[in-house]
N, C-alpha and C positions, 0 to 999 in steps of 0.2 A: 908380584906387586909392581907398581909403576913409580917412576920418579925417585925422589930422595928418601921416601919412607922405606925403611928396611923391613923385610918380612918379619912378622912377629915370631918370637921364640916359641917353638913348638913345645919345648920343655916347660916354659912359663905358662903357656896356654893350658897345657895338660894339668898343671898343678891347680890353676884357677878352676878349671872345669871339674876336676876331682873334688875340689872344695865345695862347689855348688851342688854336685851330686850328693855329697855327704849331708849338706843342709837340706836338700830335697828329701832324703831318707828320714831325717829327723822330723820334717814337716808333714810327711805323708799322712800321718795319723792325727795331725793337729787340726782343729776346727777353728774357724774365724771367731766363734763365740769365746773360745779360750783366749785368743789373742786380745780381744777387747776386754775380757775380764782381767787379764794380767796387767793392763796398762790403761788407766782412766784418761791419760793424756794422748792416747793413740791418734785421735783426729788431728790434734795440733802438730804432732810429730810427722804425720804422713799426709800432709796437705801443703800446697803452695798457693799463695795469692800473688797475682801479678796484675796490677791495674784493675780493670773491671772484671777480672776472671779469677775463678778459684778452681784448682785442680785437686780433688780429694782422691787419694789412692789408699786410704786406710782400710778399705774392704778387699784389698789384695792379700793373698796368703804369703806375707813377707813380715820380717822383723828387721831391726837395724843391722843385724849380722848379714842378712841376705842382701839388703841394699848395699852394704859395704862390699860384699863379694861381687855383686853385679857391677858396681862401679870399678872394681878391680879388673873385671873382665873387659870393660870398656877401655881401661887404661892399657891393658895388655894388647888390645887390638889397635892401640894408637888413635883413639877417637879424637883427642884434642888436636893432634896434627892433621887428621883428616878434616876436621871442621875448618881449620885454617885453609886447607886446600880447597874446600868447597867455596869459601869466600875469597877466591883468587881467580885468576884467569887461566889456571892450569887445565889441561885436558884430562880431567879425572874420569870422563866417559871414555874408558880405554878402548873399547871395542869399535867405537866410531870416531875415535881421535877428536873428541870435542870437549870443550869446557861444559860445565853445568851451572849456568849463571842466572837461574830464574830469580834469585835474590836481587840481582841488579835491576830488575824491572820495578822494584820499589825503593830504589836509592833516592835520597833527597836530590833536588835539582842541582844544588851546589856542593855535592859530595866531594870532599877533598881527597879521599883515598882512591877513588876511581873516577876522576873528572871526565875523561874521554867517553867512558861507557855511559856515565850519567847523562852526558850531553846527547849521545845518540838516542838513548831511551826517551829522554824528555822531548827531543825533537819530534818523535813519532807521537808521543802522548799529547803534546801541544796541538799537533795537527788533528788528532782525534777529538780533543776537547773543543776545538774550533768547529768541527763538524757537528758535534753534539749540541753545542749552543745554537748553531744555525738551524738544526732540525727542531729543537725545542722552541725556537722563536717563530717557527712556521715559515722560515726564509728559504729552506731547501725545497725545491720544487721538482715535480715529476715532468715528464716530457710535454704534458699539456698545460703546465703552469700551475697545477694544483699542489697544495702543500702535502707533504708526506704525512700519512696518518697510521700506517702499518709498516713495521720493519720485520722482515723474515730472516733469521739467522740460519744459514745452510752450512752445516758442519757435521762432524762425527767425532767420537772419542773426546779428546780434550777440547776440541773446538766447539763442542756441544755441551758436554756434561758440566763443565765448570761454569760457563755463562748461564746456562739454564738453572743450575742449582742456586747460584748467587742471586740472579734476577728474581727468582721465586722467593728466596729467603728474605730479600730486602724489599719486597713489594709494598710494605707499609711506608717505605721512604721514597715512594714514587715521586719523581720530580713533577711539579705542576707546570704544564706547558700551555701555549696559546691555544692549541687544539689538542683534543685527546690523542695520545700516541700509544699504540699497542705493539708489543714485541712478541714474536712467535718464534718457535724453534722447530727445525726440520732436520732429521738425521737418518731415518730409516731408508735403506737402499731400495725397498720395494715401492716407494712412492706414495704409500698410503697416507702419511702425514701431510705431504705436500698437496695431494689430491683433495683432501678435506679442506685445507686452507684456501686453495685457489677457487673453490666454490663460494667462499665467503668474502673474499677480498676484491677490491677494485684495482685494476691495473694502473689507473691514473694516480693513485695515492699510495702505492706500495713500493717499498725499497727493499732490495735483497742484499744481504751481506754474505759473500762467499768466503768462508774461513777455512783455509787449508794450508798447513805449513808447507807442504810440498807442491801444492796446487796440481796434484796428480791423483788424489784419492778418488777412486771411481764412484764411491757412494755419493760424495759431495758433488762431483762434476756432473753426475747423472741427474741429480735433483736440480742443479743450476741450469742445465740445458733444458729441462722441462719448464722451469720458470721462464727462461728466455723465450721458448716457443709460445708460452702463454701470453707474454707481452707482445710478441710479434703478431699473434692472432688478432690482437686489438689494434695495434699501431702500424703493422707492417714492418719490414726490415729497415728501420730508420736508425741511423747511428745515434740519434738522441736517446733511444731506448737504453742502450748500454751506458751512455754517459750519465743519465739522470736516475737510473733505476738499479745500478749495481755498484757495490763497494767490494773491494777485495782485500783480504788480509793474508799475507803469505811471505815466505822467504824468497819467492821467485817472481820478481817484477816482470821478467821477460815472458813468463808463462801467463801472468795476468794480462799483459799487453796483448799477447797473441790471442787470448780468449776474447778481448775486446773491452777490457776495463780501462777507463781513462786514467792516465798517470796521476792526476789530482785526486782520484778516488782509490788509490792504492796505498795501503798501510803495510809497513815492513816489519817482519820478524827476523830473528837471527838464529843460526843453526845451533847456538848454545842454549836455546830454550826448548825443552821437551814439550810435546803437545799437552801432556797432562799437568804441566807446570805453567801453562801459557796464559791463564785467565787474567794475570796482572798486566798483560801487554794489550795491544789493540785487538787481540782476540776478545778482550773484555768490553768491546764497543757496546754490545747489548746491555751490559751491566751499567756502563756510563749513561746510556740512554734511559735506563730505569731510574737511577739515583741521582743523576746529574754530575757535573764536573766536581763540585765540592764533595759530594758523597763518594765518588770514586777516589778522590785524593785521601779521604779518611780511611777508605778500604785499604789503600796502599800503606798508609801510616800504621795501621794496626798490624799488618804483616811485618813491617819494618821494625816495630817494637819487639816482635818475637825474634827477628833476626839478631837484634842486639842482645836480647836475653840469652839466646842459644849460644852466642859466642862468648859471653862474659860470666854467666852464672855457674857456680860450682855444680858438678854433676849431681850431687845429692839434693840440690834445690833447683835443678834445671828441668823445666816441664817437658820439653821434647825428649830430652835424654831419659828421664824417668819413664815416659810413655814407651819409649823403645825398649828399655831394660825390662820393664814389667811384662811387656808383650813377649819378649824372648824368654823370660823366666816361665811364663805360662806355657808357651809353645814347646820349648826345648827341655824343660825339667818337670813340669806338671802334666805334660802330655795333653794340653788343651789345644786342639787343632782348628778351632773355629771361634770367630770373634764377632759379636753382634754390636751394631751401632744403633742406639735407641734414643733419638731426640724426642723430648716431650714438648714439641712446638711444631704445629703443622706447617709452618713456613720452611722448616728444614726437611721437607718431604723428599727431596732429591739428594740429601747429604750422604746417605749410605751408598747410593749408586755412584756418586762422585768418588767416594773413598775406595770403592771396589776397584776402579781403574787406578787411582793414585797408588794404592798399596799393592794390589796383585799384579799390575803390569810392571811396577817397579821392582818388587822383590820376589816375584814368582820365578825364581831362578834356581838352577841346580849345579851350576859350574862357578867356581871361584874365579877371582881375578887372575890367579896364577894358572888357570886352565885345568885345575883338578876338581874332582867332585866335592861338593860341599860336605862338611862334617856334621851339619845340623839340619833339621827340618827348617825350611825358610818360611815364607809368608803363610800365615793361616788363612783359611777361607773367611773373607769379609762379607758380611751380609747385614741386613737390618731393615727397619721400618719405623715410621713415626710411632712412638711408644704406646699411646692409647689404642691405636689400631692393632699393634702387635700383641697387646694384651689379650685380644680376642682371636688371635691367630696362632702364634707359635710359642707363647709364654708357657703353655702347658708343658712343652718339651723342656724349656729352660728350668722349670720348677720340679718336674717329676719324671723327666726322661732319663735315659741312660747315658746321654752325652754330656761331657764337661764342656762348658761354654764360658768364655769371658765376655764382658760387656762394657760399653761406654754409655753412660746415661748423660744426656746433655739437656740443659734447660735454662731459660732466662729467669732471673729473679723477678724482674718487673715487666709487666705488659699492660697495655691500656691505661697506664698512668703517665706515660711520657707525653711530651707536648704535641706529637703528631696525632694523638688520640683524643684531643680535647673536644673534637667535634662528634665523637662517636655516640650514637644513641645507646641507651641501656648500658652505659659504661660500668655501673656497679655490678650488673649481672655478668658482664664479660670478665670483670676482675675476679668474681667468684668462680667462674669457670676455669680461669687460669690457676687459681688456688687448688681447684679440683685436680687439674693436670699435675701440679707440683706435688700434691699429696700422693698421687699415684706413682710418680717418679720415685719419691723417697720410699714409699711402701714396697715397691717391687725390688729395689736394690737391697732393701732390708731383708725381705723374705729370701731373696737369692743367697744372701750372705749367711743368715742365721737360721734359716729353716724353721723347725718347730719352736726354737727359742724366741722367734718373733711373735709367736702366738700367745694367747692367754694360757698360763701354766695349768689352770684348772680345766681347760678345754682339751689339752693335748692328751691327757691320760685316757680320755673316753673316745678319742678318735680312732676309727678303723685305719688300718695301714694305708689304704689307698687315699686317705685324706691327710697324710703326713708328708713332711718336706725335709729332705736331707740338708739343704742349704750348702754352704761352703763353696758356692760359685763366685769367683772373684769379679769385681767390677770397679771401674773408676766413675766418679761423678764430676762433670764439668759444669759449673754454674757461670753464666754471664750476667752481669748486672742488667743488661738489656741487649737484645739482639739488634745490632745496628751495624753500619758499614765498618766501623773501627773494630768492634769485637769479633765480627765474622772474619775480618782479615786476620786477626790474631788466631782464631780457631783453625782456619785452613793452614796457615803457616806452621802451626804446632804439629799438625799431622804430616806436612811435608818433611819437616825435620825429623820427626819420629821415624819416617821411612828411611832417611839417610842413616840415622843411628843404627837401625837394625841391619842395614846393608853393610856397615862397617863390622858389626859383630859377626856377621855371617861371611864376610869377605867376598861380597858379590857386587856387581855393577848395577845400581838401580836405575840407570839413565838410558839403557837401551831396551829394545822390545822385539828381539828377533822372532820370538814366537808368534807375534802378531802378523809378521810379513808372509810367512810361508803359506798359510791358508789362502791368502789373497792370490798368491802365485798359482796355486793349484786350481783355484776358481777360474783364473784366466785361461787355464788349459782346458777346462771343461766347457766354458762358454761357447766356443765354436761348435762343439758337438750339439748342444741344446739349440743353437741357432741354425742347425742343419748345414753348416759350412764344412763339417768334418764328419766322416762316417765310421772311421776305424776306432773301435773301442776295445780292441783286443788286449791292449796293455793295462787295462783297468781291472780292478778286482771284481769278482762275481756280484757282490752286493751293489757296487756303484753301477755296473752294467745293467743289472735288473731294474734299479731305480730309474736310470735314464730311459729304459724302454717304456716304463710307465709314464714318465714325464712327457715323453714324445708321442704318447698315444699309441705305441706299438704293442702294448700289453696292457692288461687290465688287472686291477687288484682283486 
């Protein structure tokens, strides 16, 4: 362990884990139908309401004893002191000797606890907001004097998944601008996304955002160079091109300057922000361009509300803590190794993909902070899809397969009734469709939990075995009064802090990602061979040698 927090007592931890194992043995044969039958107040006891959000965890295979034991596990692992450390400037990212201060990106402007950090953050945010307003007003011009109409975000990982997910989710809140403004996202290293876009866009009215924390990611810089060549083909090698058509977001101003990005078009990050936690910063420029300055401020405020809740609420009523504890209970004691994210709103199309990086890159670790192997299975496999689509794809496995799966169901209570939908034609029909989605959301979690007990009792006795359902698959349901910038900020921050809770339980560092780096290094070793600059492949394995022969046309499949 690092710093002032002493290593947990192995004896105390063993006692807590033995207690959880004993509870697990008692619960193995117990069905969710029994738990609900035993306690008519179960929903009230096992749900938490916070502002516009409800977290229902009553369909998990737990009772009050288990929740108490899980909270005891958190206390044994010093979760409360670790939360205090997270919201400090200490270098809790121990393998990279960095702080982990993504929470600082949503501090109020006049924050009294961290005034210097808040000042730094808001200096960059204010610069970003000024640019956003300028673009929205049609005052930001390309090299030929035409107003920008298309913005292309070039990034990968956290510089792409977060802004893409949020921009799509908040598309209903798109800021009205003097001229139509379209935002696009490019991440693939093979150039396919960019190639498709460049055939559709006009160089005169296109602005590129190069988002890269290190400004050295080959995927991003390769796409950026292609974009640059595309502009030069139309305008020639004029310095105005770089000044008017490229924005940079990075921790490396010197690299942005060397690439050619004008200082006034450079927005800065800090090394204490991990890429997958960076959408609250100027990496979120595409989000601000979508929802406007006030919308982005509401987005930050929603996350900040969760930051306060996470630091102050008791663990038994603390939503991120409960999310983390329940996930660990399912993973480590009920042997549920996979978790599905199932939003019943098409605007959350990219939410599961975003969470895959947030959770699996953070907690996909097998070595503890003290250098020893972990004692538990860590992060489960995260996957998912928009619920109505998923029902016609993999719900068969959820309901009748052999795998145990836990799930998160997410849905807004209201849609098409809010003020931004007053202009929508056929609003009544759309509201009815929303109710159809909600009914499916509730029905699916009900069937997963209760199986045959969710069916008509008179029907069950006549059903063949292949039409029956075991149930007992645990799930959470998260309801938002409305999917808007504030509630989405809350939702994302909840999952961020869930990840931290689980990292403390498992005693791992969730803020590095060494497993991401090595594959890139090996790719750089192979690239000269594929480019014909190197011929010696004797050090490679037989499979890679054979595949290289085919790729270079020296052998045929």
